[in-house]
MDAnalysis code that builds the backbone (N, CA, C; Angstrom):
import MDAnalysis as mda
import numpy as np

u = mda.Universe.empty(603, n_residues=201, atom_resindex=np.repeat(np.arange(201), 3), trajectory=True)
u.add_TopologyAttr("name", ["N", "CA", "C"] * 201)
u.add_TopologyAttr("resid", np.arange(1, 202))
u.add_TopologyAttr("resname", ["UNK", "UNK", "UNK", "UNK", "UNK", "UNK", "UNK", "UNK", "UNK", "UNK", "UNK", "UNK", "UNK", "UNK", "UNK", "UNK", "UNK", "UNK", "UNK", "UNK", "UNK", "UNK", "UNK", "UNK", "UNK", "UNK", "UNK", "UNK", "UNK", "UNK", "UNK", "UNK", "UNK", "UNK", "UNK", "UNK", "UNK", "UNK", "UNK", "UNK", "UNK", "UNK", "UNK", "UNK", "UNK", "UNK", "UNK", "UNK", "UNK", "UNK", "UNK", "UNK", "UNK", "UNK", "UNK", "UNK", "UNK", "UNK", "UNK", "UNK", "UNK", "UNK", "UNK", "UNK", "UNK", "UNK", "UNK", "UNK", "UNK", "UNK", "UNK", "UNK", "UNK", "UNK", "UNK", "UNK", "UNK", "UNK", "UNK", "UNK", "UNK", "UNK", "UNK", "UNK", "UNK", "UNK", "UNK", "UNK", "UNK", "UNK", "UNK", "UNK", "UNK", "UNK", "UNK", "UNK", "UNK", "UNK", "UNK", "UNK", "UNK", "UNK", "UNK", "UNK", "UNK", "UNK", "UNK", "UNK", "UNK", "UNK", "UNK", "UNK", "UNK", "UNK", "UNK", "UNK", "UNK", "UNK", "UNK", "UNK", "UNK", "UNK", "UNK", "UNK", "UNK", "UNK", "UNK", "UNK", "UNK", "UNK", "UNK", "UNK", "UNK", "UNK", "UNK", "UNK", "UNK", "UNK", "UNK", "UNK", "UNK", "UNK", "UNK", "UNK", "UNK", "UNK", "UNK", "UNK", "UNK", "UNK", "UNK", "UNK", "UNK", "UNK", "UNK", "UNK", "UNK", "UNK", "UNK", "UNK", "UNK", "UNK", "UNK", "UNK", "UNK", "UNK", "UNK", "UNK", "UNK", "UNK", "UNK", "UNK", "UNK", "UNK", "UNK", "UNK", "UNK", "UNK", "UNK", "UNK", "UNK", "UNK", "UNK", "UNK", "UNK", "UNK", "UNK", "UNK", "UNK", "UNK", "UNK", "UNK", "UNK", "UNK", "UNK", "UNK", "UNK", "UNK", "UNK", "UNK", "UNK"])
u.atoms.positions = np.array([
    [-74.741, -3.131, -56.883],
    [-74.041, -2.967, -55.903],
    [-72.751, -4.132, -55.327],
    [-71.252, -4.242, -55.627],
    [-70.601, -5.114, -55.515],
    [-70.674, -5.874, -54.589],
    [-70.565, -6.808, -53.953],
    [-70.156, -7.498, -52.850],
    [-69.218, -7.146, -51.975],
    [-68.950, -6.924, -50.662],
    [-68.236, -6.711, -49.514],
    [-66.505, -8.225, -49.664],
    [-65.664, -7.182, -49.416],
    [-64.499, -7.878, -50.114],
    [-64.629, -9.626, -48.895],
    [-64.203, -10.367, -49.034],
    [-64.113, -11.396, -48.050],
    [-63.401, -11.273, -46.488],
    [-63.950, -11.307, -45.404],
    [-62.364, -11.456, -44.279],
    [-61.260, -12.289, -44.422],
    [-60.149, -11.573, -44.198],
    [-58.874, -12.197, -44.403],
    [-58.913, -13.256, -43.279],
    [-58.259, -14.389, -43.478],
    [-58.552, -15.520, -42.933],
    [-57.065, -15.179, -42.188],
    [-57.367, -15.690, -40.651],
    [-56.118, -15.716, -39.540],
    [-55.284, -16.680, -39.892],
    [-53.932, -16.460, -39.701],
    [-53.307, -17.527, -39.844],
    [-53.046, -18.836, -38.855],
    [-52.741, -19.352, -38.746],
    [-52.680, -20.655, -37.669],
    [-50.886, -20.335, -37.287],
    [-50.286, -19.899, -38.040],
    [-49.143, -19.678, -36.833],
    [-49.316, -18.413, -35.880],
    [-49.742, -17.350, -36.345],
    [-49.972, -16.137, -35.411],
    [-50.790, -16.683, -34.344],
    [-51.880, -17.091, -34.478],
    [-52.491, -17.717, -33.231],
    [-51.490, -18.535, -31.916],
    [-51.112, -19.263, -32.596],
    [-49.916, -20.329, -31.769],
    [-48.786, -19.536, -31.331],
    [-48.506, -18.391, -31.872],
    [-47.306, -17.136, -31.110],
    [-47.951, -16.391, -30.087],
    [-49.488, -16.210, -30.276],
    [-49.864, -15.482, -29.171],
    [-50.546, -16.019, -27.913],
    [-50.719, -17.491, -28.158],
    [-51.216, -18.429, -27.181],
    [-49.875, -18.609, -26.606],
    [-48.769, -18.787, -26.854],
    [-47.660, -19.021, -26.281],
    [-46.905, -17.569, -25.177],
    [-47.376, -16.409, -25.873],
    [-47.116, -15.278, -25.565],
    [-47.984, -15.251, -24.026],
    [-49.284, -15.481, -23.905],
    [-50.208, -15.312, -23.329],
    [-49.717, -16.553, -22.246],
    [-49.290, -17.718, -22.554],
    [-49.173, -18.420, -21.349],
    [-47.959, -17.855, -20.794],
    [-46.686, -17.445, -21.175],
    [-45.573, -16.958, -20.769],
    [-45.982, -16.140, -19.688],
    [-46.550, -15.178, -20.157],
    [-46.897, -13.870, -19.377],
    [-47.860, -14.453, -18.053],
    [-48.663, -15.315, -18.590],
    [-49.596, -15.812, -17.147],
    [-48.672, -16.480, -16.063],
    [-47.911, -16.997, -16.679],
    [-46.461, -18.079, -15.771],
    [-45.851, -17.066, -15.321],
    [-45.242, -15.486, -15.374],
    [-44.755, -14.829, -14.875],
    [-45.175, -13.979, -13.938],
    [-46.563, -14.040, -13.982],
    [-47.157, -13.449, -12.756],
    [-47.602, -14.343, -11.930],
    [-48.086, -15.549, -12.532],
    [-48.105, -16.586, -10.972],
    [-46.757, -16.696, -10.260],
    [-45.840, -16.623, -11.153],
    [-44.473, -16.712, -10.459],
    [-44.102, -15.778, -9.606],
    [-44.056, -14.244, -9.724],
    [-44.277, -13.351, -8.873],
    [-45.243, -13.591, -7.885],
    [-46.344, -13.604, -7.760],
    [-47.198, -13.547, -6.675],
    [-46.962, -14.876, -5.764],
    [-46.135, -16.283, -5.926],
    [-45.662, -17.305, -5.441],
    [-44.774, -16.165, -4.556],
    [-43.788, -15.834, -5.312],
    [-42.304, -15.190, -4.530],
    [-42.870, -14.506, -3.415],
    [-43.955, -13.245, -3.882],
    [-44.462, -12.168, -2.862],
    [-44.692, -12.813, -1.910],
    [-45.744, -13.802, -2.088],
    [-46.176, -15.064, -1.021],
    [-45.445, -15.727, -0.308],
    [-44.101, -16.185, -0.800],
    [-43.357, -16.663, -0.181],
    [-42.847, -15.753, 1.002],
    [-42.540, -14.426, 0.393],
    [-41.181, -13.771, 1.103],
    [-42.643, -13.333, 2.665],
    [-43.397, -12.855, 1.909],
    [-44.182, -12.676, 3.220],
    [-44.683, -13.443, 3.895],
    [-44.147, -15.181, 3.878],
    [-44.828, -16.016, 4.718],
    [-43.223, -16.294, 5.704],
    [-42.291, -15.530, 5.326],
    [-41.216, -16.074, 5.868],
    [-40.917, -15.364, 7.424],
    [-40.471, -16.156, 8.283],
    [-40.474, -15.024, 9.812],
    [-39.691, -14.313, 9.755],
    [-39.818, -13.542, 10.430],
    [-38.949, -11.947, 10.763],
    [-37.883, -12.302, 11.551],
    [-37.007, -11.635, 11.151],
    [-36.040, -12.202, 12.041],
    [-35.948, -11.680, 13.447],
    [-35.059, -12.170, 13.985],
    [-35.054, -12.235, 15.692],
    [-34.319, -10.755, 16.031],
    [-34.862, -10.136, 16.771],
    [-34.143, -8.559, 17.353],
    [-33.134, -9.194, 17.705],
    [-31.996, -8.139, 17.378],
    [-30.464, -8.621, 18.029],
    [-30.737, -7.954, 18.921],
    [-30.117, -8.551, 20.406],
    [-30.236, -8.225, 21.698],
    [-28.690, -7.114, 21.598],
    [-28.647, -6.177, 22.474],
    [-27.496, -5.265, 22.558],
    [-26.700, -5.686, 23.333],
    [-25.254, -5.833, 23.112],
    [-24.112, -6.150, 24.353],
    [-24.301, -4.971, 25.925],
    [-24.159, -6.368, 27.035],
    [-23.948, -5.575, 27.970],
    [-22.868, -4.610, 28.388],
    [-23.346, -3.409, 28.828],
    [-22.425, -2.360, 28.953],
    [-21.359, -3.002, 30.113],
    [-19.704, -2.527, 29.937],
    [-19.009, -3.285, 30.840],
    [-19.020, -2.607, 32.316],
    [-18.862, -3.383, 33.246],
    [-19.104, -2.952, 34.643],
    [-17.679, -2.490, 35.408],
    [-17.697, -1.447, 36.153],
    [-16.561, -0.901, 36.499],
    [-16.845, -1.122, 38.367],
    [-15.299, -1.119, 38.991],
    [-15.650, -0.581, 40.227],
    [-14.705, 0.605, 40.887],
    [-15.841, 1.447, 41.504],
    [-15.929, 2.733, 41.524],
    [-14.801, 3.192, 42.803],
    [-14.098, 3.948, 43.274],
    [-12.951, 3.539, 44.153],
    [-13.802, 4.599, 45.506],
    [-14.076, 4.009, 46.539],
    [-14.761, 4.225, 47.542],
    [-13.842, 5.408, 48.194],
    [-14.230, 6.895, 48.174],
    [-13.638, 7.832, 49.131],
    [-13.772, 7.789, 50.440],
    [-13.213, 7.669, 51.113],
    [-13.239, 7.752, 52.744],
    [-13.989, 9.413, 53.016],
    [-15.127, 9.272, 54.253],
    [-15.611, 10.022, 54.540],
    [-15.045, 11.194, 55.624],
    [-14.792, 12.483, 55.201],
    [-14.017, 13.079, 56.075],
    [-14.392, 13.165, 57.456],
    [-13.285, 13.013, 58.491],
    [-13.652, 12.794, 59.496],
    [-14.067, 14.480, 60.675],
    [-15.340, 14.388, 60.873],
    [-15.789, 15.823, 61.565],
    [-14.586, 16.624, 62.505],
    [-14.347, 17.780, 62.501],
    [-13.554, 18.397, 63.181],
    [-13.948, 18.628, 64.740],
    [-12.786, 18.898, 65.700],
    [-13.486, 18.363, 66.637],
    [-13.592, 20.298, 67.238],
    [-14.778, 20.515, 67.326],
    [-15.173, 22.267, 68.217],
    [-15.147, 22.257, 69.364],
    [-15.137, 21.313, 69.710],
    [-15.129, 21.256, 71.910],
    [-13.810, 22.301, 71.908],
    [-14.508, 23.091, 73.166],
    [-12.935, 23.743, 73.762],
    [-11.967, 22.841, 74.551],
    [-10.780, 23.365, 74.942],
    [-10.255, 22.512, 75.776],
    [-10.567, 22.904, 77.241],
    [-10.986, 21.773, 78.162],
    [-11.193, 22.215, 79.251],
    [-10.032, 21.571, 80.811],
    [-9.511, 22.645, 81.243],
    [-8.495, 22.540, 81.701],
    [-8.417, 22.910, 83.175],
    [-7.717, 22.924, 84.333],
    [-7.723, 23.167, 85.521],
    [-6.954, 25.005, 85.394],
    [-7.235, 25.484, 86.326],
    [-6.521, 26.747, 86.378],
    [-5.256, 27.227, 86.150],
    [-4.626, 26.190, 86.541],
    [-3.398, 26.229, 86.169],
    [-2.389, 24.825, 85.361],
    [-3.590, 24.454, 84.841],
    [-3.051, 23.786, 83.207],
    [-2.571, 24.505, 82.052],
    [-1.443, 23.982, 81.381],
    [-1.693, 24.864, 80.093],
    [-2.034, 24.068, 78.698],
    [-2.326, 24.984, 77.853],
    [-2.930, 24.748, 76.856],
    [-2.335, 25.164, 75.721],
    [-2.123, 24.021, 74.955],
    [-1.161, 23.493, 73.514],
    [-2.021, 23.666, 72.844],
    [-1.990, 24.269, 71.450],
    [-2.877, 24.245, 70.178],
    [-1.821, 23.530, 68.982],
    [-2.608, 23.019, 67.854],
    [-1.963, 22.063, 67.333],
    [-0.886, 23.064, 66.182],
    [-1.136, 24.496, 66.120],
    [-0.333, 25.628, 65.263],
    [0.860, 25.578, 65.871],
    [0.894, 25.510, 67.433],
    [2.596, 25.832, 67.811],
    [1.826, 26.598, 69.323],
    [0.937, 26.938, 69.251],
    [0.767, 28.119, 70.282],
    [0.376, 27.815, 71.340],
    [0.891, 28.297, 72.693],
    [0.661, 27.764, 73.910],
    [0.063, 29.015, 75.182],
    [-0.678, 28.920, 76.136],
    [-1.280, 29.296, 76.840],
    [-0.912, 28.757, 78.315],
    [-0.758, 29.610, 79.236],
    [-0.705, 28.946, 80.747],
    [-1.140, 30.237, 81.161],
    [-1.636, 29.853, 82.338],
    [-2.077, 30.753, 83.507],
    [-1.774, 30.576, 84.962],
    [-0.943, 31.443, 85.376],
    [-0.412, 31.321, 86.621],
    [-0.851, 32.053, 87.819],
    [-0.016, 32.608, 89.372],
    [-0.174, 33.201, 90.226],
    [-1.311, 33.882, 90.427],
    [-2.048, 33.091, 90.440],
    [-3.398, 33.673, 91.110],
    [-3.330, 34.925, 92.543],
    [-3.674, 35.350, 92.652],
    [-4.022, 36.322, 93.977],
    [-5.547, 37.135, 93.537],
    [-5.957, 37.466, 95.405],
    [-7.037, 38.505, 95.751],
    [-6.643, 39.715, 95.627],
    [-7.298, 40.294, 95.442],
    [-7.409, 42.029, 95.633],
    [-8.479, 42.732, 95.983],
    [-8.475, 43.880, 95.795],
    [-9.843, 45.266, 95.704],
    [-9.092, 46.019, 94.879],
    [-9.874, 46.306, 94.122],
    [-9.263, 47.515, 93.005],
    [-9.102, 48.899, 93.862],
    [-8.114, 49.522, 93.250],
    [-7.874, 51.020, 93.532],
    [-9.372, 51.816, 93.504],
    [-8.949, 53.613, 94.056],
    [-10.436, 54.468, 93.819],
    [-9.922, 54.191, 92.546],
    [-9.050, 54.624, 91.618],
    [-8.802, 54.963, 90.409],
    [-8.940, 54.067, 89.490],
    [-9.487, 52.599, 89.489],
    [-9.637, 51.685, 88.761],
    [-11.068, 51.460, 88.203],
    [-11.359, 50.479, 87.157],
    [-12.650, 50.174, 86.486],
    [-12.709, 49.112, 86.393],
    [-13.332, 48.925, 87.171],
    [-14.731, 49.167, 88.687],
    [-13.877, 49.940, 89.817],
    [-13.954, 50.611, 90.792],
    [-12.934, 50.882, 91.667],
    [-13.673, 49.977, 93.174],
    [-12.833, 50.099, 94.006],
    [-13.629, 49.017, 95.120],
    [-14.130, 47.514, 95.052],
    [-13.561, 46.861, 94.222],
    [-14.299, 45.744, 93.816],
    [-13.301, 44.718, 93.772],
    [-13.785, 43.882, 94.976],
    [-12.808, 42.627, 95.101],
    [-12.886, 41.607, 93.679],
    [-11.393, 41.505, 94.163],
    [-10.941, 40.825, 92.335],
    [-10.170, 39.469, 92.291],
    [-9.562, 38.820, 91.771],
    [-8.429, 37.443, 91.176],
    [-8.081, 38.477, 90.396],
    [-6.642, 38.231, 90.484],
    [-5.626, 38.713, 89.371],
    [-4.662, 37.304, 88.897],
    [-4.095, 37.366, 87.726],
    [-3.393, 35.955, 86.951],
    [-2.333, 36.197, 85.974],
    [-1.770, 35.829, 86.055],
    [-0.496, 36.267, 84.479],
    [-0.812, 34.837, 83.592],
    [-1.219, 35.529, 82.537],
    [-1.666, 34.945, 80.964],
    [0.070, 35.156, 80.515],
    [0.543, 33.999, 79.694],
    [1.616, 34.120, 78.893],
    [1.207, 33.206, 78.179],
    [1.728, 33.413, 76.934],
    [1.095, 33.258, 75.705],
    [2.573, 33.373, 74.564],
    [2.961, 31.684, 74.365],
    [4.026, 31.532, 73.383],
    [3.731, 31.471, 72.006],
    [4.428, 31.959, 71.203],
    [4.177, 31.515, 69.605],
    [5.102, 30.783, 68.992],
    [5.002, 29.367, 69.126],
    [5.481, 28.673, 68.426],
    [5.010, 28.107, 66.963],
    [4.241, 29.186, 65.899],
    [3.798, 29.076, 64.933],
    [5.367, 29.652, 64.128],
    [5.111, 29.361, 62.583],
    [6.023, 29.756, 62.163],
    [6.119, 31.416, 61.889],
    [4.501, 32.370, 62.133],
    [4.212, 33.646, 61.781],
    [3.805, 34.085, 62.917],
    [3.521, 35.349, 62.164],
    [3.216, 36.434, 63.533],
    [1.908, 36.055, 63.965],
    [1.755, 36.045, 65.269],
    [0.346, 35.764, 65.808],
    [-0.124, 37.174, 66.435],
    [-1.530, 37.511, 65.824],
    [-1.923, 38.852, 66.183],
    [-2.466, 38.552, 67.443],
    [-1.994, 39.229, 68.765],
    [-3.133, 39.124, 69.939],
    [-3.742, 40.392, 69.942],
    [-3.819, 41.379, 69.063],
    [-4.773, 42.212, 68.900],
    [-6.178, 41.784, 69.049],
    [-6.524, 40.695, 68.977],
    [-8.015, 39.610, 68.620],
    [-8.162, 39.189, 69.641],
    [-7.249, 38.565, 70.702],
    [-7.285, 38.126, 71.584],
    [-8.693, 38.210, 72.695],
    [-8.925, 37.217, 73.523],
    [-9.494, 37.890, 74.344],
    [-10.270, 37.205, 75.900],
    [-10.494, 37.308, 76.669],
    [-10.706, 36.242, 77.768],
    [-12.222, 37.121, 78.508],
    [-12.905, 36.094, 79.245],
    [-14.090, 35.974, 80.175],
    [-14.098, 35.235, 81.089],
    [-14.465, 36.105, 82.233],
    [-14.643, 34.982, 83.485],
    [-16.078, 34.934, 83.963],
    [-16.238, 33.849, 84.575],
    [-17.440, 33.306, 85.140],
    [-16.954, 33.074, 86.504],
    [-18.080, 33.508, 87.651],
    [-17.673, 32.804, 88.961],
    [-18.800, 32.333, 89.694],
    [-18.623, 31.187, 90.724],
    [-19.798, 30.846, 91.852],
    [-20.728, 29.839, 90.664],
    [-21.616, 28.840, 91.246],
    [-22.345, 28.001, 91.208],
    [-23.471, 28.168, 90.009],
    [-23.783, 29.540, 89.631],
    [-24.708, 30.275, 88.933],
    [-23.877, 30.584, 87.663],
    [-22.659, 30.421, 87.673],
    [-21.806, 30.901, 86.409],
    [-21.755, 32.716, 86.030],
    [-22.109, 33.445, 86.849],
    [-22.163, 35.019, 86.915],
    [-21.015, 35.597, 85.887],
    [-21.186, 35.901, 85.317],
    [-19.828, 36.985, 84.584],
    [-19.883, 37.726, 85.079],
    [-17.985, 37.620, 85.261],
    [-17.642, 39.003, 86.107],
    [-17.054, 40.167, 85.143],
    [-16.893, 41.158, 85.700],
    [-16.269, 42.365, 84.887],
    [-14.463, 42.275, 85.029],
    [-14.141, 42.267, 83.986],
    [-12.464, 42.811, 83.762],
    [-12.250, 43.808, 84.681],
    [-11.104, 43.726, 85.618],
    [-10.801, 45.000, 86.201],
    [-9.668, 45.749, 85.572],
    [-9.570, 46.815, 85.893],
    [-8.447, 47.882, 84.945],
    [-8.028, 48.744, 86.068],
    [-6.989, 48.330, 86.283],
    [-6.296, 49.198, 87.653],
    [-4.798, 49.430, 87.184],
    [-4.433, 50.564, 86.536],
    [-3.148, 51.009, 86.183],
    [-2.082, 50.854, 87.470],
    [-3.067, 51.493, 88.819],
    [-1.874, 51.558, 89.583],
    [-1.764, 50.672, 90.515],
    [-2.138, 49.142, 89.636],
    [-1.731, 47.936, 90.614],
    [-1.128, 46.839, 89.368],
    [-0.997, 47.820, 88.167],
    [-0.215, 46.390, 86.823],
    [-1.291, 46.210, 86.252],
    [-2.914, 45.954, 86.327],
    [-3.768, 45.263, 85.606],
    [-4.001, 46.317, 84.344],
    [-3.601, 45.657, 83.369],
    [-4.458, 46.761, 82.522],
    [-4.282, 45.651, 81.108],
    [-4.841, 44.459, 81.181],
    [-5.577, 43.855, 80.137],
    [-4.744, 42.832, 79.206],
    [-4.456, 42.328, 78.244],
    [-4.012, 41.480, 77.526],
    [-3.486, 42.324, 76.578],
    [-1.958, 42.946, 76.362],
    [-1.293, 43.330, 75.198],
    [-1.507, 43.223, 73.954],
    [-2.070, 44.374, 73.663],
    [-2.226, 44.268, 71.878],
    [-1.075, 44.458, 71.153],
    [-0.542, 43.586, 70.712],
    [0.637, 43.318, 70.078],
    [0.662, 42.131, 68.532],
    [1.585, 42.154, 68.076],
    [1.783, 40.879, 67.069],
    [2.989, 40.455, 67.862],
    [2.786, 38.988, 68.150],
    [3.872, 38.502, 68.716],
    [4.602, 38.066, 67.961],
    [5.955, 37.540, 67.413],
    [6.575, 37.004, 66.381],
    [6.742, 35.549, 67.313],
    [7.439, 34.592, 65.896],
    [7.275, 33.668, 66.215],
    [8.639, 33.319, 67.333],
    [8.548, 31.772, 67.771],
    [9.407, 31.793, 68.986],
    [9.393, 32.543, 70.263],
    [8.693, 33.937, 70.356],
    [8.635, 34.842, 71.289],
    [7.587, 34.238, 72.703],
    [7.717, 34.852, 73.966],
    [6.336, 34.663, 74.652],
    [6.108, 35.976, 74.926],
    [4.637, 36.516, 75.220],
    [3.863, 37.560, 75.772],
    [3.555, 37.150, 77.071],
    [3.729, 37.790, 78.370],
    [3.280, 37.705, 79.726],
    [2.171, 39.208, 80.170],
    [1.081, 39.146, 80.693],
    [0.660, 40.224, 81.091],
    [-0.108, 39.955, 82.341],
    [-0.499, 40.442, 83.342],
    [-1.264, 40.559, 84.350],
    [-2.633, 41.329, 84.498],
    [-3.754, 40.021, 84.478],
    [-4.775, 40.458, 84.074],
    [-5.611, 40.075, 85.329],
    [-7.046, 40.792, 85.654],
    [-7.758, 40.556, 86.510],
    [-9.212, 40.625, 86.656],
    [-9.953, 39.460, 87.117],
    [-11.446, 39.414, 86.766],
    [-12.136, 39.909, 88.472],
    [-13.455, 40.633, 88.195],
    [-14.383, 40.269, 90.016],
    [-14.531, 39.077, 90.493],
    [-14.537, 39.087, 91.468],
    [-14.333, 37.416, 92.191],
    [-14.921, 38.012, 93.606],
    [-16.288, 38.013, 93.814],
    [-16.262, 38.589, 95.361],
    [-15.676, 37.738, 96.683],
    [-15.649, 38.098, 97.572],
    [-14.812, 37.397, 98.512],
    [-15.419, 35.940, 99.007],
    [-16.745, 35.951, 98.762],
    [-17.407, 34.927, 99.154],
    [-17.854, 33.680, 98.097],
    [-17.090, 34.320, 97.080],
    [-16.904, 33.003, 96.197],
    [-15.593, 32.314, 95.807],
    [-15.383, 31.275, 95.913],
    [-14.035, 30.677, 95.162],
    [-14.407, 29.778, 93.354],
    [-15.089, 29.412, 93.000],
    [-15.567, 28.900, 92.101],
    [-15.313, 29.995, 90.791],
    [-13.679, 29.662, 89.913],
    [-13.716, 30.605, 88.691],
    [-13.556, 29.889, 87.429],
    [-14.126, 30.452, 86.240],
    [-13.936, 30.249, 85.079],
    [-13.482, 31.000, 84.286],
    [-12.120, 30.699, 83.562],
    [-11.527, 31.583, 82.659],
    [-11.534, 31.125, 81.211],
    [-12.311, 31.945, 80.169],
    [-12.520, 31.318, 79.202],
    [-11.307, 32.501, 78.287],
    [-10.555, 31.687, 77.823],
    [-9.534, 32.355, 77.352],
    [-8.787, 31.988, 75.443],
    [-8.977, 32.872, 74.536],
    [-8.298, 33.150, 73.137],
    [-7.233, 33.868, 73.026],
    [-6.244, 32.879, 72.398],
    [-4.744, 33.965, 72.023],
    [-5.038, 34.806, 70.708],
    [-5.889, 34.005, 70.077],
    [-6.041, 35.287, 68.665],
    [-7.701, 34.809, 68.555],
    [-8.134, 35.741, 67.098],
    [-9.397, 35.369, 66.728],
    [-9.138, 34.268, 65.847],
    [-8.037, 33.522, 65.340],
    [-8.343, 32.053, 64.785],
    [-7.896, 30.861, 65.781],
    [-7.539, 30.935, 67.278],
    [-7.487, 30.246, 67.685],
    [-8.753, 29.818, 68.506],
    [-8.837, 28.348, 68.767],
    [-10.281, 27.817, 69.358],
    [-9.965, 28.455, 70.838],
    [-11.022, 28.587, 71.855],
    [-11.173, 28.962, 73.452],
    [-10.585, 27.861, 74.210],
    [-9.820, 27.860, 74.871],
    [-9.543, 26.974, 76.066],
    [-10.528, 27.688, 77.676],
    [-10.841, 26.174, 78.392],
    [-11.784, 27.025, 79.376],
    [-10.313, 26.285, 80.569],
    [-10.949, 27.268, 81.206],
    [-9.794, 27.150, 82.546],
    [-10.673, 27.000, 83.615],
    [-10.698, 25.781, 84.752],
    [-11.717, 26.140, 85.624],
    [-11.336, 25.711, 86.808],
    [-11.656, 26.653, 88.117],
    [-11.277, 25.675, 89.930],
    [-11.433, 26.528, 90.631],
    [-11.363, 26.295, 91.639],
    [-11.784, 27.241, 93.086],
    [-10.467, 28.333, 93.364],
    [-10.615, 29.025, 93.822],
    [-9.490, 30.213, 94.113],
    [-9.477, 30.268, 95.870],
    [-8.865, 30.085, 96.856],
    [-9.053, 30.104, 97.961],
    [-9.202, 31.734, 98.375],
])
């Protein structure tokens, strides 16, 4: 049996080339590791601080003033003047006793004239006007007297034109032993009531 052929001899040149290649690869890997480590060791960039929002000064709106809801307190013969131009006055106070055909009949009363002047620029609806009477220290509410025989028919239910004045004679119960009288009157539903008060002889 013939002997095996001899193993080929490695070329020295090949060994040198392979060794150089290995060295280059090792140098690249080492460099990459160093670069990565260097980047990992770099301090993190400081977080940026957002710019402050601009500050403005808001205008201060004044608080609305509360409306005066208190009624006017007047003497019996004082006049009440409203801001819209309506004027109200009481006059001609007289004592009397209602007739047999009145409602209520045979009742002592005080009568007075109510004058309403419309100084507004529009029609005043007096159909919504009202008045109440009270008398004595106990402020007892009195009945309104309707007596057509004596011309006591209450406030007129009318639409008062601008610049005109309406007058009517009305009456309230007032016992002969009482002197203090209080009249609460409003010339229309939109108007605030005025209070007239005083003693009647």
